[in-house]
N, C-alpha and C positions, 0 to 999 in steps of 0.2 A: 390945604396945600393949594398954592396959586397955580394958574395955568402954566406959567413959566417954569415953576418947579417941577410940575408933572412932566413937562417936555424934556427937562434935563435928567430925570431919573432913568437909571439903566433898565433896559427891557430884559428882565431876568429869564423869562420863559420863551423868548423869541428865538427860534432856530435860524442860523445863518442860511442864506440862500445857497443852494448847491452851485458849485463852480461849473461854468460852461466849458465843455471839452471841445476844443477846436480840432477838427479832423481835416487834414488836407486831402485834396482829391487823390493824391498818390497813395496815402494810407488807406483811404476808403476802398480803393481798387484792390489794394493788397489784401485787405481783410475780407473781401467778398469770397464766399464759398460757392463755387460753381461745380455742380455735379456733372462729371463727365458722362457722356452717353455710353451705354453698354457697348462693349466691343462685339461686333457681330461675329457669330460662330461660323466658321467655314464648314462647308459640307464635308462630312466624315471626320470632323474634329474629335468627336467622342471616341471614334475608333483609333485615331492616331494617338490620342492621350492614353488610351488603354494599352496600345502596343508598347509605348514607352514605359508605362508603369509595369507591364508584364515582364519586359526585358529587365528592368531594374530589380523587380522582385525575384526573378530567376537567378540573377547574380548573387543577391543577398541570401537566397535559399541555399545555393551551393556553398557559399562561404560559411553559412551556419553549419552545414554538414562537415566542412573542413575543420571548423573550430571544435565541433564535437569529437572528431577523430583525434585532434591534438590533445583535447582534454582527457580522452580515454587513455592515450599512451602515457601522458604525464601522470595520470592516476595509477597506472600500472607500475611505472618507474618508482613512484612514491611508496609502493607496497600495499596499495588498496586500503588506506586507512578508513575508519568509519566516518561517514558524512554527517556528523552531528552539528547542529547549529548552536551548540553550547560547549563551554569549556569543561574539561573533566580531568580527573586523576584516576590512575589504576589502583584498585584496592587489592585484587587477587588476580593472579595469572595462572589459569589451570594447566598451562603447558609445563609448569613446574611441579605439578602434583605427582604423587606416586603412580597413579594411573592417569597419564596426561591426556588432555583434551584441548582443542584449539579455541577455548573460551576464556574470557576475562570479565571481571566485574569492575565497572567504572562508577565513580561518584561524580555527579554533576556539581561543579564548584562555582560557576558564574553564569549569570544570565545577562548578556549584554555587558553593561558596565556595573551591574549589581552583583555583589558577592553572595555566596550561598547563605551566609548567616543573616543577610538582610531580607531574604526571601522566605525562609523556612520557619514554620511554627513547630517548636520542639515537642508540642503535645500531640502532633498528628503522626500517624504511622508512616513508615517509609513505603515508597512505591518502587517496585522493581520491574522495569519495562524490558521485555524480551522480544527481539525482532525475529522474523522468520528466517530460517536458514534453508532457503528453497531456491538456490541458484544465485541470488544477489547477495551483496554485502549488507552489513548492519547499518542502521541509521535512519530508516524510514519512519520509525516511531518518534524521532527527534530531528527530523529533516529541516524543520523550520520552527519559527517561534510559536505559531499556532499549530501545535502537534500534541501528541499524548504526553510527551515529556514537558512541553511548555505548559499545558493545562494543569498537570500535577504540581509543577512548581508554582503556578499562579494560585493554586488552592492552598499553598503553604506546606506541601509534603516534602520531606527529604526524598530526593529522587536518585535512584541508581539505575544503571543501564548495563544489560548483559550484551557484550559484543563477542564476535568470533573472528578468527583470522582466516585468510584465504585458503590455506592448506590444512587439512586435518593432520593430527598426529598419526604416525605409522600404525596401522592396525586399529585405529580408533573405533570404538563400538558405542552403541546407544547407552549401554551401561556406564561407560566412562563419562559420557556427557551428563547423564542424570546424576551421577555421583558428584561431578563438578558443580552442577546447579544446586545440589543439596548443600555443599560446602558454602556456596554463596548465600543461601538462605540462613544457614547457621551464623555466618558472619554478620548479617543484618540483625539477627536476633540478639547477638552479642552487643552490637553497637546501639541498638534501640531496645533495651529491656522493657518487657511489658507491653510492647507494641508490635504484634505480629505483622510482618510485611504484607502489603497488597501486591499480588502478582498480576502483571498486565501482559498477556501473551497474544501475539499477532499471528494469525494463520498457522503455519507449522509450529510456531512456538506455543500456540494454544494447547495442542495436545501434549506437548512437553510439560507445560504448566499443569495439565491435568494429571499426568503421571507423577509429577513432583508433589502435587497436593495429596495424592494417594500414599506417597512414600513419606511425606513430612507431616503426618497427622499431628495436629496440635501446635505446629510451629508457624503456620502461615495464616494470614487473614483472608479476606475475600479474593477470589481469583476471577479475573475478567478475561473472557475468551472472545477475541475479535476475529470474526470470519474464520473460525477454527473448525476443521472437520473432525468429527469423532465417530460418525456412522458412515462408512465408506461405500456401503452397498445401497444406501437410500438415494432416491431421486426418481425422476420420470423423464420420458422422452421430451426433447426440446428444452430441457432445463439445464442439465449438466451432462453432456455427451462424453465428457472425459472419463466417467466412471466405467464405460464399456470398452475403453481403449486397451485396458490391460488384458481383457479377454481376446480382443482381436489380434493383439501382438504376441499372444501365447504366454503371458505371465511375466514372472520376475527374471527370466533368463536373459532378456534383452538388456536390462539394467546391469546385470552381472557382466555381460559381454562388453558393454560400453565402459564399465569400470576397469575391466581387464585391458582394454585398448589404451586406457589412460594410465597404465602402470600402477594400478591399485587405487586410482582416484576417479571419481565420477564428476564430469564437467557440468557445473551448474548452468552453462549456456544452453544445454539441451532443455532444461526446465523452463528457461526464459523463452525459448523458441516455441515450446508447447503452449505457453501462455498466449503468445502472439497469434498462433494458429487457431486458437479457440474462437476468437472474434476478429478475424483479419480486417473487417471493415472498420472497426474501431481502433485496434491496436496498431494497424499499419497504415491503411489508406487515409482515414480521417486525421490521424496524427500528422502525417506529412502534408496532406492537402490543407489542413487547417493552418499549419506553419506557413506554407506558401501564401495562402490567402491573407494572412495577418502577420506577415514577416516583421512589420515595424513594431508590433506590440508583443508578439509571442516568442521572439528569439531568446530572450533571457530566461523566461520560464522553461522553454524547451531545453536549453543547455543545462539548466540547473537539475531538472529531473533526469536527463539522460546521463549525467555523471553517476547517479545511483543505478539506473537501469542497466548500464553497460559495464558495471563492475561485477564480473562473474566469479563466484567462489566454488570451491570443490567440496565434495563429501567423500568419505572413504568408501571402499568397496563393501566393507562390513556394514556400514551404516545404510547405504542405499538399498542393499539386498534385504536387510532386516526391515526397513521401512516398507518396501514394496510387498514383501512376503506377509508381514504381520498386519499391515494397515490397509493398503490399497487393494490388495488381492485377498488376503485372509480375513480382514475385518475382525481381528481378534481382540481389539481393545474393548469394544462394547460387550463382547462375550466373556470377558474376564479370563482370556486364554493367552494373553501376550506375555511371553517370557522375557524378562529383562536380563536376568543373570541366573546363576545357579541358585535355586531355592527362592527365587523372587518372581512372582507373577503379578502383573498389574491388575488390581481389582478396584473398579470405580466405586463400588459400594463402601470402600474404606474412607472415601472423601467425606470430611466433616465440615470443612470451611465452606462458606457460601460461594456459589458459582453464579457469575453473571455472563450470559451468553448473548453476544451482540451479532446479529446476522442481518443480511439484506436480501430482498427479493430480486435485486438487480445484480447479484453476485452469481456468476455461472461457474466459479471455482468452488466455492463453499456455499451453496444455497441453504436456506433454512432446513431443507430436508436433511442434509448431512450434519448441520450444526445441532439439530434438536432430536432426530429420530433415535438417538442412543438412549434417551430418557425412558421411553416405554420398554426398551430392550433390557435395561438394567433394573428398572422398578416395575413390578407387575401392574400396579395401580397407584392411585394417589395415597391410599392408606399405607401401602408399602413404603412409599417415599417418606411419609411422615414418621412412620415407625423407625426408619433409619436415621431420623433426626437431621435430615438434609434440607437445605434451602436452595432452590434453584430459581433464578430470575432470568427471564429472557426479554430481549428488546430487539425489535426489527425496524429496518428502514425500508421504505417502499421501492427505492430506485437506485441508490448509490452502488457503484461497481465494487469489485473486490479490493482493488488498491485504494479506492476512495475511503474505505473504512479506516485505513491507517493514515492516508496522505491528505485527505480533504481538510482544508482549514475550517470549512463550515461544519463538518462533522465533528472535528476536534472541539470547536467552540460550543457546540450544542449538545450532541449525545455524550461525548467523553466528559465534558464538564459536568453534565447532569449526573453521570455515573459517579464521578469523584465526589460531587457534593452530596450524594445520597448514600455513601458507604455506611455511615452510622445507622441509617434507617434500614438498610439491607441486613446488617448484622443483627438488628433487633427483631427481624421478622421471625414468626414461628415457623417450624418446619412445614414445607409445602412447596408447590409450584406457583410462580407468580409471573404475570406479564407486566413489565414496566411501561407505563404510559407517561409521556411528557406533554403537558398542555402549555403552549406558549402563545397566548393571545396577542402578544406584541409583535410576533413574527421576527423579532430581533435575535439573531444567534448569539449576540454578546451579552444578553441579559443574565441576571442572577436571580436566585430565589430572593423574595417571593414574586418577582416579576413573572416567573414561570412556576408551574407546580408539577410535582412528580407523584404518581399514584402507583400502587402495586395491587393489581387485580388478581384474585384467586383464579387459578386454572386447574383443570383436571388432566392428569397424566393420560387418561383414556382418550382425551380429545386430540392428542398428538398422533395423528395417523397419516402416513405417507405410503404411496405405492411401494410394494416390495416385490423383489424377484429373487427370493432366497434360494430356491432350487437352482436357478440358472447360474447364480454367482457361486454356489457350491461346486458346480461343474467347472467353472472357471478356476476355482482354487485347486481342484484336483488336477486339472490340466497343467496349471502352473507348477505344481509340486513335481509332476512327472517331468516336464520340460526342464525345470531347474536342476533336478537330480541328474538327468541325462547330460545336460551341459556341464555341470560341475565335475562330473566323473570323466567324461570322454572328450570334451572340447576345451574347457577352460585351461587345463595344463598346457595345451599346445599354444593357445593364444598368449598366455603369460610368457611362455618360452620365446615367442616371436616379438615380444614387446620390450622396450627399454625406455629410459627417460627421454632419449632423443626422439623416438617415435611418438611418445606421449606429448612432448612439447610441440612437435610439428603438427599433430592432429589438433592440439589446442588452438594454435594460431591459424589453422585452416578452417576452423569452424565457421559456418555461414554467419552466425551472429557476431563474430568478430570481423571477418573480412568485409562484410557489408558496412562496417563502421570505419575501420582504420585505413582502408584503401583510399579514403578521401583526404587523408593527411598529406601535407606537403612533404613529409619524410618519405612517402611512397609514390606520390604523384607530383613531380615538380611543377606541372602545369597548374596545380591548385594555387601556387603562389601568384600566378597571374589573376586568378579569381579574387584573391585577397586584395590585390592592388586595385582592381576594378571596384570591389565592394567599398574600399576606403573612399574612393572618389565619389561614388554614388551616395554614400551616407552623408557627405558634406553638403550636397546640393539637392537631396531628394525632397520632393513634395508629393506625398501620397495622394491618390485620387480620393475624392469624398466617398464616404461609406455608401451613399445612395446612388452612386454612379450606375447607370443602367447595365453596363457590361460587367461590372463587378457582381451585380445581382445575378446576371446570367451565369457567371462563373460559379457562384455558390450553388445555383440550381443544378449545374452540371455535376458538381462535387456530390451533391445529395443523391442524384440519379445513379451515379457510379457506386456510391455507398450502398444504395438499395439493391443494385444488381449483385454486388459482392455478398450482401446479406442473404439474398435469395439463393445464391450458389452455396453459401455456407450451410443454410438450412437444408438444402438438398443433400449435401455431403453428410450432415449429421443424421438425417433420416436414413441414408444408405448405411451408415454405421450401425444404427439401431436395428435395421432389418437384417444386416449380416450377423449381428449378435444373436438375434432371435433364431436365425437359421442354424447357427453353430451350437447354441447352448439352450435353446428353448425359451419360451416366454410364459412364465407362470406368476403373473402379478398377484399379490395378496394385499388386502387392505384397500383403503380409499384415499382420495386426495387429502392433503393436510388441511386442517381447519384453522 
């Protein structure tokens, strides 16, 4: 190739030179990024910012209480329906039974946008969840997606839910309730042949499930008792002071008197008030102080929970007197002396289905003492338990509170999921006592097997030992029986004669647990409408202080100091209760601390 030819050949691999971008002086000036110097802080600016933020949070706080009151009244007007986060249909309504009770059996039909048929494994046994009837309405076991109901559905079980209505049937007894629950179990057995239902009882519903297990021998599968008391005299000072309150108040007569004032109905608001008074630093002060401090993020969660907490249900006079006499004062369940109806005595030794007991050391309503101390009371030793052919598994949490056992999403995703995923293993255990251990090296509560492992370690009945004050509580029982007999014979007829539905309804709406809520509604206080208007304006323009603001940190420190002071006062009060109990009934502890 000649030189001329080489010069005319195209340069195949030569890249074109980049085009030059001509930038005018105006554009260059516009594109320049100049960091503005920090605006100097004025003296006292942090304090002024905190004052504005404090005022805004105050308005939003009172507006939240206004919204809670409106929600409470709207819930009352709607008839206090169950607060389930799942769609359902009614299968049986016990109000239409020959012996009516205010219970109904529901079937969960949809989970979000998924139908029941898409979620359920037909080869798995049904799960029947029972919520506590202890002052509040039903729904806490299925209050949100991450709940006992949600976890059972997630594991593919057909799920049924036992609800109850606000008012008991006239003259409703514990026998009526247990007969209704037995009908529900029989319906599940009919719908799912060959698959005994799993009973899931929370708190008060746990001892109802225990009675049901003794009555439905051979019909039911494993029973899970969550924070459920079965041994009512067990405990120790500083752990569960509520056990001594019955003796200080003279026994069952006061519950009878309260039910008489309610025209035959016992107001569950009293039970809710007792719960708040147990730990006022947590249930009252920290709840409201925490809401005020984090009003921008806690409002919705607060309102959601308060819808359930402030829906108060009633028990019949016959029910509450029987519960207090036989359980809280008499402790007759573990003794095998609890009379259900004519010719029917509850005997825990008749239970053959496996029992799973879930308790927490952070629970001052049902500590492990009351959840487990019935075992050595019913079975003399481990050999006795094995000869009876029974399997009892217990699981403990180190810190979660009473409501957290049923409400906490973390507990639902971890402990309850582990229980449900281990049902087949539990049923396959040989007779004996076991402690369920969950090993989760990942630390993720959403993990599944084999990411975590479950083991069942052999335990001895003889090792379950808690302090006992049997003689002192026997004196309480005797005093209660005398006081109740005197009240029933000489006082109750006069109280009932002076009470009518109008008086009962007036006392209902004057209860402090209701007035402290609904009086913030705009229907009762017109000036709260002004708070609502202010809150709307603030919400549109609000800019919260940063979390590390020094005065916000001081505020949190003050909240903690006040909480500590209330806790100290509460401990002094509980100690005084224990001392008064000792003076009245003696102190004869037997046994040692639980192992």
